[in-house]
C-alpha positions in Angstrom: -35.6 -11.1 20.9 -32.6 -8.8 20.5 -32.0 -7.7 16.9 -28.8 -8.8 15.2 -26.5 -5.9 16.1 -23.4 -7.5 14.6 -24.0 -5.8 11.2 -22.7 -3.6 9.9 -19.4 -4.1 11.5 -16.0 -2.8 10.6 -13.7 -5.2 12.4 -14.4 -8.8 13.3 -12.1 -10.5 15.8 -12.2 -14.3 16.3 -10.4 -15.6 19.4 -9.7 -19.3 19.5 -8.4 -21.4 22.3 -4.9 -21.4 20.7 -4.9 -17.6 20.8 -5.3 -17.4 24.6 -4.1 -20.8 25.7 -1.4 -19.5 28.1 -4.1 -17.7 30.1 -5.8 -20.8 31.3 -4.5 -22.4 34.5 -4.9 -26.1 33.5 -2.4 -26.4 30.6 -2.9 -30.2 30.5 -6.6 -29.6 29.7 -5.6 -27.0 27.1 -3.3 -29.4 25.3 -6.0 -32.2 25.4 -8.6 -29.9 23.8 -6.1 -28.6 21.2 -5.1 -32.1 20.2 -8.7 -32.7 19.0 -9.9 -29.2 18.0 -9.3 -25.4 18.3 -12.6 -24.1 19.5 -13.7 -20.5 19.0 -14.0 -18.9 22.5 -15.5 -15.6 21.4 -16.1 -13.3 18.5 -16.1 -9.4 18.6 -17.9 -7.3 16.0 -17.0 -3.6 16.2 -19.0 -0.8 14.5 -16.9 1.2 11.9 -16.0 4.6 13.4 -13.0 6.9 13.0 -10.4 6.1 15.7 -10.2 9.5 17.3 -11.2 10.9 20.7 -14.4 12.4 19.4 -15.9 9.0 18.6 -17.0 6.0 20.5 -16.2 2.5 19.5 -19.0 0.0 20.1 -18.3 -3.7 20.1 -20.6 -6.6 20.3 -19.0 -9.7 21.8 -20.4 -13.3 21.7 -18.6 -15.3 24.3 -19.4 -19.0 23.8 -20.1 -21.4 26.7 -17.5 -23.9 27.7 -14.7 -24.7 30.0 -11.0 -25.6 29.9 -10.6 -28.0 32.8 -12.8 -26.4 35.5 -12.2 -22.8 34.3 -15.0 -21.1 32.3 -14.3 -19.5 28.9 -13.3 -15.9 29.1 -12.3 -13.0 27.0 -8.6 -12.2 26.7 -9.0 -9.1 28.7 -7.1 -5.8 28.4 -6.1 -2.5 29.9 -6.4 0.7 27.9 -3.2 2.4 26.8 -4.8 5.7 27.9 -5.0 5.3 31.7 -7.8 7.9 31.9 -10.1 5.9 29.7 -13.1 4.0 31.0 -15.3 1.4 29.4 -19.0 0.5 29.8 -20.1 -3.2 29.4 -23.8 -3.9 28.9 -25.3 -7.4 29.0 -27.6 -8.4 26.3 -28.0 -12.2 26.5 -26.8 -14.9 28.8 -25.1 -14.8 32.2 -21.6 -14.1 33.1 -19.2 -12.0 35.2 -17.2 -8.9 34.3 -13.9 -9.0 36.1 -12.1 -5.7 36.6 -8.8 -4.9 38.3 -6.3 -2.1 38.4 -2.5 -2.5 37.8 -1.9 -3.0 41.5 -4.2 -6.0 41.7 -7.3 -4.3 43.2 -10.0 -6.7 42.0 -13.8 -6.6 41.6 -16.3 -8.9 39.9 -19.8 -7.9 38.7 -22.6 -10.1 37.4 -23.4 -9.5 33.8 -27.0 -10.4 32.7 -29.4 -9.0 30.1 -29.8 -5.3 30.5 -27.2 -5.0 33.3 -24.3 -2.5 33.1 -20.8 -2.8 34.4 -18.5 0.3 34.5 -14.8 -0.3 34.2 -13.2 2.9 35.6 -10.1 4.6 34.2 -7.0 2.6 35.0 -8.8 -0.8 35.3 -8.4 -3.8 33.0 -11.4 -5.9 32.3 -12.3 -9.4 31.3 -15.7 -11.2 30.8 -16.4 -14.8 31.8 -19.3 -16.9 30.6 -20.7 -18.9 33.5 -23.7 -20.4 31.7 -24.5 -23.0 29.1 -25.6 -20.5 26.5 -23.9 -17.7 24.6 -23.1 -14.6 26.6 -23.6 -11.5 24.4 -22.6 -8.0 25.5 -21.8 -4.5 24.3 -18.6 -2.7 25.1 -18.4 1.1 24.6 -15.3 3.3 25.0 -13.5 6.2 23.3 -12.2 5.1 19.9 -8.7 6.4 20.6 -7.9 4.5 23.9 -5.7 1.7 22.5 -5.6 -1.7 24.0 -2.9 -3.1 26.2 -3.2 -6.9 25.8 0.5 -7.5 26.7 0.1 -6.8 30.4 -2.7 -9.4 30.6 -0.7 -11.9 28.6 2.3 -11.4 30.9 0.6 -11.1 34.3 -3.0 -12.5 33.7 -5.8 -11.5 36.0 -5.5 -11.7 39.8 -8.5 -14.1 40.1 -10.1 -16.8 37.9 -13.6 -18.2 37.8 -13.9 -22.0 38.2 -16.7 -24.5 38.2 -17.5 -26.0 41.6 -19.5 -28.9 40.1 -18.5 -31.0 37.1 -21.9 -31.0 35.4 -23.5 -27.8 36.6 -22.6 -24.1 36.1 -22.0 -23.3 39.7 -18.8 -21.3 40.2 -16.5 -19.6 42.6 -13.8 -16.9 42.1 -10.4 -18.0 43.3 
């Protein structure tokens, strides 16, 4: 059992479907879900540290299981404002994929499982996708002063998406 590493935290971010609805491919499915509910897709708990280059920000993310249409729940994703900044992503619980891509569309996917590590190099954006029926919990570590560019992702999205290949199972493909 992994201890509760969400406390103490400085910032808590809750992302609901309505916050990232434009990033999902199946807008009809988005609207059908939102007509009934606005589910929480993920929560982020960041440890309190000064936001300068001498410190590291450590965030714990809980990405819940689910799909919109045939597309699995994912984090919003971001680039760093500082193009020389990298990020480490470490799996704690569950199963998912870490998607990374540069601003020219070079794309990679890496499996994220307990005790695995994915390195997102400088200049690469990253997003995590839950491809299981349980919570996907992971740590992210980067310099505290990197800044986050969510606007590029909101405008251009990611080059690839992860979709279910079977209606009832958690088999997936990247398209």
